[in-house]
Structure formats: structure tokens, C-alpha cells
C-alpha positions in Angstrom: -0.9 -9.8 -20.8 0.7 -11.6 -17.6 0.4 -16.1 -17.9 0.9 -18.2 -15.1 3.4 -17.0 -12.4 4.5 -14.1 -13.3 4.0 -10.8 -10.6 2.4 -7.6 -11.1 2.2 -4.7 -9.6 -0.6 -3.5 -7.5 -1.9 -1.5 -4.4 -4.5 -1.2 -2.5 -7.1 1.2 -3.0 -9.8 2.8 -0.3 -13.2 1.8 -1.5 -16.1 0.5 0.4 -16.0 -1.8 2.9 -17.3 -4.9 1.2 -15.7 -4.3 -1.5 -13.3 -7.4 -2.8 -9.5 -8.0 -2.8 -10.0 -7.7 -6.6 -12.1 -4.3 -6.7 -9.6 -2.7 -4.9 -6.7 -3.4 -6.7 -5.3 -1.6 -9.3 -2.1 -0.5 -11.5 0.1 2.0 -9.1 1.0 4.2 -11.7 -2.5 4.9 -12.2 -3.7 5.8 -8.0 -0.3 8.0 -8.2 -1.8 9.9 -11.1 -5.4 9.8 -11.2 -4.8 10.5 -6.7 -6.0 8.3 -5.9 -6.8 7.0 -2.1 -4.4 3.8 -0.4 -6.0 1.0 1.0 -3.4 1.7 4.2 -5.6 0.0 7.5 -5.6 -3.3 4.8 -1.8 -2.8 4.6 -1.6 -2.8 8.2 -4.5 -5.9 9.4 -2.3 -8.6 6.3 1.5 -6.7 6.3 2.4 -5.5 9.0 -0.2 -6.7 12.6 1.0 -10.4 12.4 4.8 -9.6 12.2 4.5 -6.9 14.9 2.6 -8.9 17.2 5.0 -11.2 16.5 8.1 -9.2 17.4 6.1 -8.3 21.2 6.1 -11.0 22.0 8.0 -11.7 24.0 7.8 -8.1 26.1 4.8 -7.7 26.1 1.3 -9.4 27.7 -0.8 -9.1 25.0 0.3 -7.3 22.2 -2.6 -7.4 19.5 -4.2 -4.7 22.8 -1.8 -2.6 23.1 -0.3 -2.2 20.0 -3.8 -2.0 17.7 -6.6 -1.4 20.5 -7.0 1.3 22.4 -7.0 5.9 21.7 -3.7 6.6 19.6 -5.4 4.2 17.1 -8.5 6.2 16.5 -6.6 9.8 14.4 -5.5 8.7 11.0 -4.3 11.7 8.8 -5.0 12.4 6.0 -3.4 14.7 2.9 -5.0 17.1 2.0 -3.4 18.2 -0.8 -3.0 16.3 -3.7 0.1 15.0 -4.5 1.8 14.7 -0.6 3.5 12.3 1.2 5.7 9.7 -0.6 3.8 10.6 -4.6 5.7 13.6 -4.4 9.7 12.1 -5.3 7.4 9.4 -7.7 9.2 10.4 -10.9 7.4 7.6 -13.7 9.9 6.9 -16.2 9.8 4.4 -19.8 11.0 1.4 -19.5 12.5 -1.5 -21.3 9.5 -4.5 -21.8 11.8 -7.3 -21.9 14.9 -6.3 -20.2 12.6 -3.8 -17.7 16.4 -1.4 -18.1 15.2 2.0 -17.7 14.6 4.0 -21.5 16.7 7.1 -21.6 14.8 10.2 -23.1 18.3 11.2 -25.8 
């Protein structure tokens, strides 16, 4: 079990609109195995939006409005088939619990 200060891997999955973060967080391998949809909007709002606004502030008058509002933000690509995108390239391998090295099948 993780202890205080441990980093845990997780992804945010798409859920109901008012769901809390702890309800939307899931283990990446579990999400991959069960084809759970990733919440792209969460990652855009919480990880990309502010750095992009800071990056474009010297160039654009109102970077938030220019980048995140308008016709170009209204279409969202949703993959129709399972195992698409980066998921088809992911390979699950066994790792040692103490040293985190990949364990060979031999």
C-alpha cells in the first residue's frame, strides 16, 4: 500500500459532470485493459491551459479567448474502435516491486 509522500500513477477518466476527482481517477493499466475513456478536457484545463496562456501572452492580445474559445474548439475527435491511439502501442510488462526493473519472461 502507498504511504504518505508516495507517488501513484493514475489517469482521469471521463465520468459524470459533477464527479469528484477521486471518483474519476483510475489506475492506467486498469483503464487501458477496460478501454475506459480518458478525460481529455480535464488534462486540457488543469495541465495545458495555464502554461499555454503564459506562453502566448507576449504574442496575442487575449490568449485565453483566442486559444480556448471559438469554432475551432467545438469539434472533439472520439475514437470509435478499441485499442486506438497510443493505447495500441502500449505493452504491459511485469516489473519488480522493489527495484522497478522489467522482469523477463525467461
